[in-house]
C-alpha positions as CSV (number, residue, x, y, z in Angstrom):
1,M,115.7,108.3,107.4
2,E,117.6,105.3,106.6
3,F,120.3,105.5,109.1
4,F,117.8,106.0,112.0
5,I,116.3,102.8,111.1
6,I,119.6,101.1,111.0
7,L,120.6,103.0,114.0
8,S,117.6,101.6,116.2
9,F,118.4,98.0,115.3
10,L,121.7,98.5,116.2
11,F,121.3,100.5,119.3
12,I,120.6,97.4,121.6
13,L,124.2,96.2,121.0
14,G,125.1,99.6,122.7
15,N,122.6,99.4,125.4
16,P,123.5,98.1,129.0
17,L,120.3,96.9,129.7
18,Y,120.3,94.1,126.9
19,A,124.1,93.7,127.6
20,Q,123.1,92.6,131.3
21,A,120.0,90.9,130.4
22,Y,121.5,88.6,127.7
23,G,125.2,88.4,128.6
24,Y,127.2,89.8,125.8
25,N,129.6,92.5,125.8
26,R,128.5,96.1,125.1
27,L,129.8,98.0,122.1
28,S,130.4,101.9,122.7
29,G,128.2,104.6,121.4
30,L,130.8,105.6,118.8
31,A,131.0,101.8,117.6
32,V,127.2,101.8,117.1
33,V,127.2,104.9,115.4
34,L,130.0,104.0,113.0
35,I,128.6,100.3,112.0
36,S,125.1,102.2,111.2
37,L,126.9,104.6,109.2
38,A,128.4,101.9,107.4
39,V,125.6,99.8,106.7
40,Y,123.6,102.9,105.4
41,A,126.4,103.7,103.3
42,I,125.8,100.5,101.4
43,V,122.2,100.6,101.6
44,Y,122.0,104.5,100.1
45,A,124.3,104.0,97.4
46,F,121.9,101.1,96.0
47,K,119.2,104.0,96.3
48,A,121.8,106.5,94.9
49,I,122.8,105.0,91.7
50,G,118.7,104.0,91.1
51,L,117.5,107.6,91.5
52,Y,120.3,109.1,89.3
53,T,119.5,106.7,86.7
54,M,115.9,107.1,86.4
55,A,116.2,111.0,87.0
56,K,118.7,111.0,83.8
57,R,116.1,108.7,81.8
58,A,113.5,111.0,82.6
59,G,115.1,114.2,81.6
60,K,115.4,115.6,84.9
61,Q,119.1,117.0,84.7
62,K,118.8,119.9,87.4
63,L,117.7,117.0,89.8
64,L,120.4,114.7,89.6
65,W,122.3,115.8,92.6
66,C,119.4,115.0,94.6
67,A,120.0,111.3,94.1
68,F,123.1,111.6,96.4
69,V,121.8,114.0,99.2
70,P,119.8,112.4,102.0
71,F,116.3,114.0,102.4
72,A,116.5,115.4,98.8
73,S,116.4,111.9,97.6
74,T,113.0,111.8,99.1
75,F,111.9,114.7,96.9
76,L,113.3,113.3,94.2
77,I,111.3,110.3,94.3
78,G,107.9,112.5,94.3
79,E,109.5,114.4,91.3
80,L,109.9,110.8,89.6
81,A,106.4,109.8,90.7
82,G,104.3,112.9,89.5
83,D,101.1,113.7,91.1
84,F,99.3,111.5,93.6
85,R,95.4,111.3,92.6
86,L,93.0,109.7,94.9
87,G,89.7,109.7,93.1
88,T,89.3,113.3,92.0
89,A,91.7,114.6,94.0
90,R,95.3,115.3,93.1
91,M,98.4,116.0,94.9
92,K,101.4,117.9,93.6
93,H,105.0,117.7,94.8
94,I,104.3,114.8,97.3
95,G,107.9,114.1,97.5
96,L,108.4,117.4,99.0
97,Y,105.8,117.0,102.2
98,A,107.5,113.6,102.4
99,M,110.5,115.2,102.6
100,I,109.5,117.9,105.2
101,L,108.2,115.3,107.5
102,E,111.2,112.8,107.2
103,F,113.4,115.5,108.0
104,V,111.5,116.7,111.3
105,L,111.3,112.9,112.3
106,C,115.1,112.3,111.8
107,I,115.5,115.3,114.5
108,F,113.2,113.4,117.2
109,Y,115.3,110.3,116.2
110,A,118.7,112.2,116.8
111,L,117.4,113.8,120.0
112,Q,116.2,110.7,121.5
113,Y,119.3,108.0,120.6
114,F,122.2,110.1,120.6
115,P,122.0,111.8,124.0
116,Q,120.9,107.9,125.3
117,L,124.2,107.0,123.9
118,Y,126.3,109.6,125.3
119,I,124.9,108.6,128.7
120,F,125.6,105.1,128.4
121,S,129.4,105.7,127.2
122,Q,129.9,107.7,130.8
123,G,129.4,104.4,132.5
124,E,127.3,102.9,135.2
125,G,127.1,104.9,138.2
126,V,127.8,108.3,136.5
127,L,125.0,109.0,134.5
128,Y,122.6,106.0,134.8
129,N,122.5,102.7,137.3
130,I,121.2,99.3,136.6
131,V,118.6,98.5,139.2
132,R,118.1,94.7,139.7
133,Q,114.8,93.7,141.4
134,A,113.6,90.5,142.7
135,G,110.3,89.2,141.3
136,S,107.4,87.7,143.6
137,D,107.9,84.3,141.8
138,G,111.1,83.9,142.5
139,G,112.3,85.5,139.1
140,G,113.7,89.3,138.8
141,Y,114.1,92.0,136.4
142,I,116.4,94.8,135.8
143,S,116.1,98.5,134.5
144,I,117.8,101.7,133.9
145,E,117.5,104.5,136.2
146,F,119.0,107.8,135.2
147,T,121.0,109.5,138.2
148,S,120.8,113.0,139.6
149,A,123.9,113.9,137.6
150,L,121.9,114.0,134.8
151,N,120.4,117.3,134.0
152,P,116.6,117.1,134.0
153,A,116.6,119.2,130.7
154,I,117.9,116.2,128.7
155,Y,115.8,113.7,130.6
156,N,112.5,115.8,129.5
157,M,114.3,116.3,126.1
158,M,114.3,112.4,125.5
159,N,110.5,112.0,126.8
160,I,109.3,114.6,124.5
161,A,111.1,113.6,121.6
162,Y,110.1,110.0,122.2
163,I,106.4,111.0,122.1
164,L,106.7,113.4,119.1
165,E,109.0,110.5,117.2
166,Y,105.7,108.4,117.1
167,V,103.6,111.3,116.0
168,F,105.7,112.2,113.0
169,Y,106.2,108.5,112.1
170,V,102.6,108.1,111.7
171,L,102.4,111.2,109.3
172,Y,105.7,110.5,107.2
173,T,104.5,106.8,106.8
174,I,101.3,108.0,105.6
175,A,103.0,110.7,103.1
176,A,105.4,108.1,101.9
177,V,102.7,105.7,101.1
178,F,101.0,108.1,98.7
179,M,104.4,108.6,97.4
180,F,105.4,104.9,96.8
181,I,101.7,104.3,95.4
182,A,102.5,107.1,92.7
183,F,106.1,106.2,92.0
184,F,104.9,102.7,91.5
185,K,102.3,103.0,89.6
186,R,104.7,104.2,87.0
187,Y,107.4,102.2,87.4
188,S,105.8,99.0,88.6
189,P,102.1,99.1,87.5
190,L,101.1,95.6,87.7
191,S,102.6,94.7,91.2
192,Y,102.5,98.6,92.6
193,I,100.4,97.5,95.7
194,W,102.8,94.8,96.9
195,M,105.4,96.9,96.2
196,V,104.0,100.0,98.8
197,V,103.2,97.1,101.1
198,V,106.6,96.3,101.5
199,C,108.3,99.6,102.0
200,A,105.8,100.5,104.2
201,I,106.6,97.5,106.4
202,I,110.6,97.5,105.4
203,P,111.4,100.9,104.6
204,L,114.9,99.7,103.8
205,F,113.9,97.6,100.4
206,A,113.1,100.6,98.9
207,A,116.5,101.4,98.0
208,F,116.8,97.9,96.2
209,L,113.4,98.3,94.4
210,I,114.5,101.4,92.9
211,F,118.0,100.4,92.1
212,A,116.1,97.2,90.3
213,Y,113.8,99.4,88.6
214,R,116.2,102.3,87.7
215,N,116.4,101.0,83.8
216,R,112.6,101.0,83.7
217,K,110.8,103.6,81.6
218,P,107.9,105.2,83.5
219,V,104.3,104.5,82.2
220,D,100.8,106.6,82.4
221,Y,99.1,103.9,84.6
222,D,95.6,104.9,83.4
223,K,96.5,104.3,80.0
224,F,98.3,101.5,80.6
225,M,95.3,99.7,82.5
226,A,93.1,101.1,79.5
227,A,95.1,99.3,77.1
228,R,95.4,96.0,79.1
229,A,91.6,95.9,79.5
230,E,91.2,96.6,75.8
231,Q,93.7,93.9,74.9
232,I,92.1,91.3,77.2
233,R,88.2,91.9,75.9
234,R,89.8,91.7,72.5
235,M,91.4,88.2,73.4
236,Q,87.6,87.4,74.8
237,A,85.9,88.4,71.8
238,A,88.2,86.6,69.4
239,Q,87.6,83.2,71.6
240,Y,84.0,83.6,72.1
241,G,82.4,86.0,69.4
242,G,81.8,89.0,71.5
243,Y,82.4,90.5,74.6
244,P,80.5,88.7,77.4
245,P,77.8,89.2,78.8
246,Y,77.4,92.3,76.3
247,G,77.1,90.1,73.0
248,Q,78.8,91.0,70.2
249,S,82.1,92.9,69.6
250,P,82.0,96.2,68.6
251,Y,84.8,95.4,65.9
252,G,82.5,92.4,64.8
253,N,83.1,89.1,64.0
254,P,85.2,89.1,60.6
255,Y,86.1,85.5,60.3
256,N,82.2,84.1,61.1
257,Q,84.0,82.5,63.8
258,P,81.6,80.3,66.2
259,P,81.6,81.0,69.8
260,Y,82.5,77.8,71.2
261,G,85.1,75.4,70.1
262,Q,84.5,74.7,66.6
263,P,86.7,75.1,64.1
264,P,87.3,79.1,63.5
265,Y,86.3,79.1,59.7
266,G,84.0,76.7,59.4
267,N,86.3,73.7,58.2
268,P,88.5,71.5,60.1
269,N,91.5,72.4,57.9
270,G,90.6,75.6,58.4
271,Q,89.8,76.4,54.9
272,G,87.9,79.8,54.5
273,A,90.3,81.6,56.3
274,P,91.3,85.1,55.1
275,K,94.4,85.5,53.6
276,N,95.5,89.0,55.6
277,A,94.7,89.2,59.0
278,P,93.6,93.1,59.7
279,E,96.5,95.0,61.2
280,D,96.5,94.4,65.0
281,P,96.2,98.3,66.8
282,F,97.9,97.3,69.9
283,G,101.1,95.8,68.0
284,E,102.7,98.6,69.8
285,F,102.2,96.7,73.0
286,G,103.6,93.3,71.4
287,S,107.0,91.9,71.0
288,S,108.8,92.7,68.4
289,S,112.6,91.7,67.0
290,K,113.4,95.2,66.8
291,P,112.5,97.1,70.0
292,S,111.2,100.6,69.8
293,D,112.6,103.3,72.1
294,D,109.6,104.9,72.0
295,D,107.7,102.0,73.7
296,P,106.8,103.0,76.9
297,F,105.4,99.1,77.6
298,G,108.7,97.4,76.8
299,E,109.4,95.9,80.2
300,F,106.1,93.9,80.0
301,S,106.2,93.1,76.1
302,G,110.0,92.0,76.3
303,G,111.2,94.8,74.3
304,G,114.5,96.8,75.5
305,N,115.0,100.2,75.8
306,K,117.8,100.5,73.1
307,K,117.2,100.0,69.4
308,D,119.7,97.0,69.5
309,G,117.7,95.7,72.4
310,S,120.5,95.0,74.6
311,D,119.2,97.2,77.6
312,Q,116.6,94.8,79.0
313,D,114.5,95.9,81.8
314,P,114.9,93.7,85.2
315,P,111.9,91.0,85.8
316,D,108.8,92.3,87.6
317,F,108.6,91.3,91.2
318,S,104.9,90.6,90.7
């Protein structure tokens, strides 16, 4: 998929219509393909390294090879993402559907671009002509017309591929959005919406995000957000003495803390404070001088993934 996205941008450099209109030397079809392959190799290297690292950390040893194989890498993203859930509906193996749609879409891309590059490589006057016409306002415009030497079956094939390309592009985009929603909920839960939007608008950017998040531990999105909401409620309870607007905290008010701005223990010097504060039930989400390898929230709490804390996660892009 990434290859044809790059090819669609560089295709202009090999199109004689644009070369005539803007006055630059047109590249050959082979040069356009080779440059596209070179850029694609760089982009895919980031994606493959990221997926390989993620799959290895997730214990998916049998799927490590998928990281380096086009189309199979899409399936691996879906397996790392897990099930896609929308309300009570659940879709398993979303990566498989995205992979199939991506494969079919790339077929129609190929049936559209490769024949045109071949036609242009034959030179003007063989299989195509550039038609220049004057406009009524004194200007003019140019267009490409295929000659009668071109097999009509090839022309019809390109037209059909052009239409079906749009159809399957929409279908693939929908499947890819669902897949990336599930994926980024596990690896970037606080900013997954922005990550999905970026990947939908600029698909190539997904490779670099996957590489950036390669050392993150996946989290259960529902449990993570529930723990985060509970932590916020406890902070509000400690500050205001309850859970506004529902009144008293279910944990009580062990320090008899006044609700607004007064000294917490009834004395400006803090006298009367308990000697031993109650144990924090959310300590597993807080920072620690000895981060645990079992902490699924280490990327948000400052903890590392190794016991020595050396394997720090990259910063969140939220």
